[in-house]
N, C-alpha and C positions, 0 to 999 in steps of 0.2 A: 554581523557583517564582517567579511574578510578584508584583507588589505586591498588598496586600490590596484596594486600590481596583479593580484589574483584575477580581477575582472578584466583588466587590460589583456592579460595573457589568454584568458578564455575566449575573448572576442577575436583576438588575432588568430587563434587556432581555428575557431569556427569559420572565419573568413577564408582561411587557407583551404579548409576541407570543402566548403561549398563551392568556392572557386570563382563564380561569376554571378552577376545579378545583384539585386538589392534585397537585403533581409529586413523584414519588419516584424518586430516582436512586441505584442501588445501586453501591457500590464492589465491588472484588474481594477474594477471600480467597486464601490461599496455595494452591499446587498441588503437594502433596508427591508424591514418587516412591517407590513400593513400600511405604512406611509413613509414618505421620503426621509424625514428627519429621524426616524426611529432606527438607529444603527444597531439593531438587536443582534444581528449575526456578525461575529468578529470578522474584520477584514483579513483576507488571506491573499497575498500577492501570487500571481502566476509563477510557478516554480521555474520554468525556463527563463522568464524575464529576470527572476531573482538570480539565477545561475550566472547570467551574463552581465547584469546591471546592478544587482545587489540592493535595490532600493525598495522600500516598503510603502511609499506614498501612492495614493490612488490616482487614477487617470493619466498614467504615463505610457509612452510608447518609445521604443528604441529602434534606431535605424542603423544598419551597417552596410556600406557600399563595398562589395567584395573586390572590385577592381581598384578603386581609388583609395580605399582604406578610410574614407570619410565616415564619421560616426556622429549621430545626432541623439540627444535626449529631448523628447518633446512632451510638453505638459503645460498646464496653465497655472500661473502664480495665483495665490489666494487673494481674495478681496478683504478689506477691513472688516466687513460683516462676518466673514468666516473666522477671522482672528478673535473676534469677540467671544465666539462660542468654543473655539478649539485651540486658541493660543497661536503664537507665532510658528510659522512653518518655513523651512528653508526655501529660498528661491530655486527655480528650475536650473538656473545657471550654477548655483552653488552645488546642487545635487549632482549635476553633470560633472563638475570639476572633482567632486569627492570620489567618483569612480573612474576618472581618467577620460571622460568624454569631452572633446574640445568644443563642440557646437551644441547649442540649445535654442529652443524656440517654442512658441505656443503650439498647442496640439494641432491646430489647423494646418501647420506647416507640413504635416505628413501628407496631406492631399497634394501639395505642390511637388513634393519629392516623388510620390508615386506616379503622378501624371507625367512628369518629365521623363521618368524612367520608361514608362509604357510607350510614350511617343518615340523613344529611341529604340524600341523593340527589345528592351531588357526584361528579364524575368523578375517578378516580384515573389520572393519567398516568404510564405507565412505558414503558421502551424494550424492544424485543425482546431477551430474554436469550440469551446464548451459552454460559453456564457452568451446569452442572447444579445447583450449590449455590444459585445465585440463582433457578433455576427452582423448586426446592423451596421457597425462601423466598416466592416469589410465590404458589405454590399454598397454602402455609400462611396467608398474609395474605388472599388474595382468593378462594381456592377455585377457581382457574383451572388446569386440568390443563396440564402442560408442552406437550402436543401442540397446545394452543389458544392458547398465550401470544403467539406471533408475531402471529396475526390479531387478538388482543385488545389488543395494544400501541397506544399513542396515536399516531395519524397526525399530530395537531396538534403533539405534542411532537417527533416525528421531523422534521417539516417546519421547525419553529422552529430546531432544532439544526443541521440542514443549512444553513439560511439564514445562521446566525451563523458556523459553523465553516468554511464554504466560502471566505469572504473573510478573508484573513490580515491581521492588524494589523502595525504596524511592529515590535513586540516579538516577534511570532511569526516574522516574516521573519528577524529577527536570529538567532533560535534555529534556524531552518531553514538559515541560512548556516553555523552551527556544525556542524549535522549534515552539511552538504555537505563541510566540512573533514574530518570523520571518514571519509566516503566516499572522498574523494580519497586519504587515507592508506592506506585498505584496498586500493583498486584499484592504486595505484602499487606497493605492496608486492607484490601478486600479480604484476605485470609484472616486478618484479625477481627474483622467486623461480622463475618458470616456466622449466623446462628439462627435456629428456628424462630420464626415470628417476625424477624426483620424483613422489610420489603426489598424486592429487587431494586426498586427506584431509589430507596434510601442509600443503599450501598453504592450503586452506580453514581449517584450524585456526589457522594463523599469522595470517590476516587477521581471523578472528573475535576473536583476542586484541587486535588493534588497537581494535576496537569497544569491548571491555570496558575497555581501558586509558584510552581517551579520552572515554568517555561512559557510558551505562547498559549497553548491550549491542548486538548486531546488531538491526536493525529488522525482520528476518525471517530465516528459516533460509537460510543462504548456499547459493546455487546455484553449483556449480563442477564442470564436467563437460566431457569431450571429446565427449559426446553432446549437443551443443547443440541438436539437433532435439527433445530432450525438454524441454518448457517449464520444468518444475520439477525438473530433474535434480540430485539431491544428490551430493555428493562420494563417490567410492568409494576403495577401496584400490588401484585400478589405477594403474600408473605412466604418466606422460605419454609419448606416443610421438612420435618425430621425424616431421614432415610433417603432423601433425594440428592441428586447431584446438581451443582450449579456451575455453569460454564462462564468464565470471564475472559473476554477477548478485548484488550484495550492497549493503548499506548499514548505516549506523550510526544509533543513537538517542541523543540527548543525555540528560543527567541530568534535563532537564525534559520528556523524552519527545516530542521532535520528530524526524522521521525523514528519512533520505536513501535514495535508491534509484537505483543506476546499473548499467549493464551494459556490458561490453566483451568483445570476442571476439578472441583473440590467437593467433598461430602459436606452437606449442610450441617450435620451433627458432629463433624470432625473425624469420623471413622468410616472407611470404605467397607461396604458389605463384601462378601466373598465374590458374588457375581460381578459387582462393580470393579473389584480388584482384578479379576480375570481379564476383563475387557481393557481396563486401564493399562495393565502390564503389557498387553500387546501393542498399544499405542506408544507406550514408553519405549519398548524395544525398537519399534519402527523409527521413532524420533532419533534414538541413538545410532541406529544403523545409518541413517542419512548423514550424521556427523562423521561416521567412519568412511563413507563412500565419497563424500564431497571433496574435490580437489581440482586444481587446474587441469584442463584438458578433458575432464570427464563431462559427458552430457548430463545435464540435470534431468532430462527425460529418462535416462538410464537409471539414475538414482531413484526417481519416482517408481519405475518398474521394479527395482529391487525391493523397495518398500512394499509395493503391492504384492509381490511374491511372498515376502516374509509374513505379511498380514494374512494372506490366504492360508499359508501353512499353519499358522497359529489358530486361525478360525476353524480350520479342519480338525485340529486337536480338541476343540470344544464341541465339535459336531455341527457347527453352523454352516460350514462349507464341506464340499466333498469333491472327489474326482482328481484328475491331473492338474497340478498347480499351474503349469505353464499354459495349458489349454484354457483353464478358468480365467487367467489374467488376460490372455489374448481375446477371449470372448467378452471381457469386461464385466464378468460376474462380480468381482470384488467391488465394483462401483456402487452396488447396492449399499455398501457400508462406507465407502470413501468416494463420494461423487465429485470431488474437486481435486486439483493438483496438489503436489507436495509443497509448493511455495511460489513466491514471486519476488521480484526485485524490490529493494528497499533503498530509500534515500530521502530526497526532499519531499517526495510523495510517498504515502504509506504503500501504495502499489506504484512503485516508481515509474514515471513516464507513461503510465497506462493510457493517458489521454492522447498520446501520440500514435496509438495503435498497438495492441499487444503483440500482433504478428511481427512487428518490427523490434519490439523490446525483448520479448522472451524467446524468440525463435530466429532461425536463419535458414538458409537453403537446405541444410542437411537435417534440420529438426522441425519440420512442419507438423503441427498437431493433426490428429485425426478428428476432423470436425463432425464425422458421421457416427461417432460412438459416444454414448452417454458416459460421462466421467472424463474421458480424454478430451472431449470438446471444451472442458472447463480448465484445461491446463493453462497456466499463465507463464510458465518458465520451463524451457526444455533445452536451451542452447548450451554449448560447451562453456564450462566455467573458466573464468580467468582470475588471476590474482587481482584483488581489489574489488571484486564483486561483493555486494552485500545482498543476501537473500534470506528468505524465511524458510524454516524447516517446520512444517506444520501438518503432520499426519493426524488423522482422526478416524473414529468409528462411530457411526450414527445409525440409529434404528428409526427410520422415518415411516410411520404407519401408512401414509398415503402411497409412498413409493413401494413399500412391501406389498400392499394390496394390488397395486397396478401390475407389478411384475408377476405376482402369483397368479392373477387372473389370466395373464397372457401366457403363462408357463415359460416366462423368459429365463434362460439359463438354469432351468430346473435340474439339469444334470449336474450342476455345481452347487446348488443351494438347497439346504434342508429347510424348506418353508415351514414344516410343522414345528420345528424347534424355534425358528426365527420368530414365529407368531408369539411365542411366550416372552419375547423381548420388546414388544411394541410399546411398553410403558417405560422403557429403560432411559430414553433420552439420547444423549450423545457425549462423546469425550474427544477433546482435541488438546494437544500439547504443541505450543508454538514458541520458537525462539528465533532471534535474528543472528545470522552467522556471517562472518567475514571470510572470504576465500583468501588463504595465505599462500606463500610460495610452495608449500608442500602438503597442504591440507586445508583445514578451516578451524576457526575458533569462535566461541561465543562473543558477542559484543556485550560490554559491561563488565565491571569488576566484581559485582555481586550477583549471585545466581538466585533467581526466583525458585524456591523449592518446587520440584516436579516429580521425583520418585515418591511412590505412595507413602513410604515410611517417613520421608522428610516432610511431606505435606502434613501428615497427621501430627508429627512432632511439633512442627511450627505452629499449627493451629491450636494445639493443646497448651503450648507454653506462652502464647501471645494474644489470646482472645481479649477483646475489649467489650 
């Protein structure tokens, strides 16, 4: 939690940007598993509520009146029965004072505030909900059916929050550096543990334990799989096999809920084969090209395209692609190997603010994505970079058998793709290298003081010297 003044200033700025109406920000409730008292899933507060109110307790709502400046923290004080099980919890009035909010009341007060504002013809600003309990609350308060709530949410509020949360302050960057440290410890432990015979589940469980021991928890469900061609492949009970690659995409979240997100792809036996190294080195080169290209004023969509062109050129050298590079990229032929975008925003959410609508977070009027083209339709970030942005740099090359079969059967982009050679890679898997970068005044830099090894020689050296 940051200082009281930080949250006061954030709310003041938000009120000024939105300008009029009443802002209602809902916190989250618990997410029990199987029955109400089984709090199996760790509580995670809504990120926008955290950004403006900084409080981790369940069942809260914050209200900001844009014209009067009046602010409320609403929630119910705990009963004695709750204290027996969970211990003493600060009162709502105490929590409100701790973040500079002058007024507090039980949660039911939000209905009075909303009804009064609606009768006066004032706009109620709320964010698109993603949890069903909050959808029900919005329906009870405003009579808006859950199926209509996304389109009825406040564009003014969304745009204001994106504007504020996109540029990270010095205290946020320091928190992101702490998250990067957790990520470093997770990934290097994975490198030490990888060896034939150990299961994917075992190693994933060990690295998740690092996140829990050093911060709040993992920043997303850990991806750890020998099927690197599956973008979000979860760990299985399968043992690691000699000669295969294993992809590890994981990150940690600090106690103040700032995230890291890195990916490494490693040889199970500690040594890349020649074929693996050839593909890996292309991804490595594309990863470093993005570092060279990323700076304030540059559209990240243009960085993405530069990476796609470099990847196409190098795949042509291996005989996997052919034809004119620019024409191949324009046609989307490279998306057979790279079906996702180069990266996304990072912050309190691992895909920062994605719940507010990616079109508002990653794009603007001059950088609308092509939704009609495979690959481009999955871009999450294309807007002009600004100092203080934190984004991921995550190129990859994947050989997805079902996608290869589908494109080959259709003859899709056959003038740019050497399907006969591509067929021989269908058991290859996939490779991704991902790091979190901060846009600086004249370029960009890695987050974190320690670099997770990613060049092939460095990965091999680290694995050979540190195996457990």
